[in-house]
N, C-alpha and C positions, 0 to 999 in steps of 0.2 A: 504494500500500500504506500502511495506517495500522496501527501497533501502539500500544497504549495502556497506561499504568500509571495506574490510577485513584487520584486523590488521596484522602486520608483526613481532611483538615482542614476547617475551616469554609469555606474558599475552594476546595473541591474542584471546583466548577463552572468555575473559571478554568483556562485551559489554557496550557501552555508547549509550543512546537513546535520541533523540530529536524528539518531536512529536507535532501534531496538529490534530484537527478533521475536516473532510471534508464534514460533513452533515450540513444542515441548516433546521430550522423549523419556521413556523409562528404560534404563540400562539393563533391566532384568528381562526385557523382551518386548517386541513390537506390539503384542496383544495386551500388555499391561496398561493400567491407567497411568496417565502422566498429566496431572492437573497443572503443574508448572507455575504455581503461584509466585514463587521467587524467580525461577528461571523459565520464562522471563516476563511473566505478566507484570511483575513489579516495574521493570524497565519500560514496558509499553505504556503502563499507566502514567509514568512520569512524562513520557513524550506527549501523550494525549493531554495531560494537564497543562504542559507548557503551551501547546497549540491552543487549547481552550482559553487560557489566560490572555494570550497575545491577541486572538481574534476578538475576544470580549472587550478588550481595551483599545481596539482600533489600531493596532501596531502597523506602522507603515515603514518598512525597512528600506534602506538604500539598496542593499544587495537582496537577491531573492533567497528566501529561506525554504528549505524542504524538510518535511517530517516523514521519516521512513519507518516502516515495519517490514522486516524481512522474513521470508519463508526459508525453510531448509537450512537454517544455521547449524542445527544439531547434527547434520549429516555432511558437513564440509563447507559451511559458509556459502552455499550455492546461490541463495537469493541475492545476498549483498555482492558476491563476486560477479553475478550477471549484470547488475545495474552499474557497478563501478567500472566494469570493462566497457559497457556500452557508452558511459559518459566519457571515458578515455578515448574511445574510437570516434565519438562525435565532437571531440574537442571542447566539451563543457568544462568550464573552469570551476572546480570546487575548491574554495579557499580554506576550508576547514571542516572536519567531521568529528562529532562526538558520539560515542557509543554508550548506551545505557543498558547494560546486561547484568541484572541482579542489583537491586537498590534497597531492599527492605529488611535485610538480615544484618543486625548491627554487631554480631560477634561478641567478643569479650571486652573489646576496647572502645566500641562506639566511635571509631574513626573511619573516615573515608579512605579507601585504598586508591593510590594514584599509580596506575600501571605504567611501568617504564620500559617495557619491551614491546616490539612491534608497533611502536607509536612514533610520532614526530616529537623530538625533544623540545623544540621551541614552543610548539602548541601545548605540550605538557607543562612547560614552565608557566605559560599563560593560565593553564588549568589550576595550578597551585595558587596563583594570584586570585582567581575566581573563588576558590574554596575559602581562602583567607578573608576575602571581601564580603562574600554573600552567605557563607554557611556558618552555623552556630557550633559545628563540630570541627575537630582538627583533621589532619590527614597523615597517612604514613605511606611512603613509597613501597611498592610491592611489584612482584613479577609473576606473570602467569606461566612462563616457561615455553610457550609456543603461541602461535597465532590463534588464540582461544575464542575470539569473538569477531564480529563483523568489522570492527575497526581495522583488522588485519587485511581485509579485502581492499580497503581504500589505501592503506599503506602500500600494498603490493602494486597498485596502479599509480603510485606517485603522489597521492593526495595526503596532506598533513592530517593525521588523526590523533585523537586522545581518548582515554578510557578511564573514567572514574568508576571504581568498583566498591561494593558495599562494605568491604572490610579488607584486612590483610589476607592474601591468598592462603597463608598458613592457618587461617581461622575460618576457612570456607564452610558454608552451610552444607552439612552432611546429608541433608534430606533431598537435595536436588536429584533429578533423574530417578525419583521413586514416586510411589503413589501417595506419599505423605508430605509432598512439597505443597503444604497447605497454609492458609492465612494465619492459623493459630501460632505459628512460629515466627511470624513477621511483625515488623514495627513500621506502620505507615508514617509515623513521625520521622523516623530515620530516612524513609524514602522522600519525604518532603525536602530534605536537604539537597537531594540530587535534582529535584525539580527546580529548586532555587538556583543551583549552580548551572544547570542546563539552560534556564531562562537567561541568566547572565551571559552565558556563552553565546546564545543566539542574538541577544540585543547588542552586545558589544561588538561581535564580529560582523553582524549584518549592517552596522552603521559606519 
């Protein structure tokens, strides 16, 4: 899914992307329930909340802003790789991409994880500034160890990407990819911090 707010400035052909994946998987087997409340309904809800807030307040960006939800992330980033590759082929200039994949499990430290691998280092530095400016929780640098979400598709095609994660990867939610990835283990207030940071990302980069 792609929703778009068309820019009105001289740089309206440049695009800011914020995304999340909409698919879920149960690692115990394809026929098992996979409610995916954290992975990644939590991220999708933040993207939708950012979109709702901007539209409701009549946001008129200079650059075009796109809100993406990707399919088939869990089987190899297929949805995001498809659109990132098409944008590259079409010469669409994406100036920055933020991925929101898991946002509502606060772990033991209640800090935002700033992923430092398979991302753009300059945009990640900007992300740290956004967290410091707009969030009420701190952050900790962390690594996934591989291209573990859709930000990696954009990085692979030469687009600057960043990835704020719900906690340090050492403290990851053990319930994901099971039938008990449910709301009762999540904290929507923690997720609100990601919506605030994502909103700041869109507004600052789109202007």
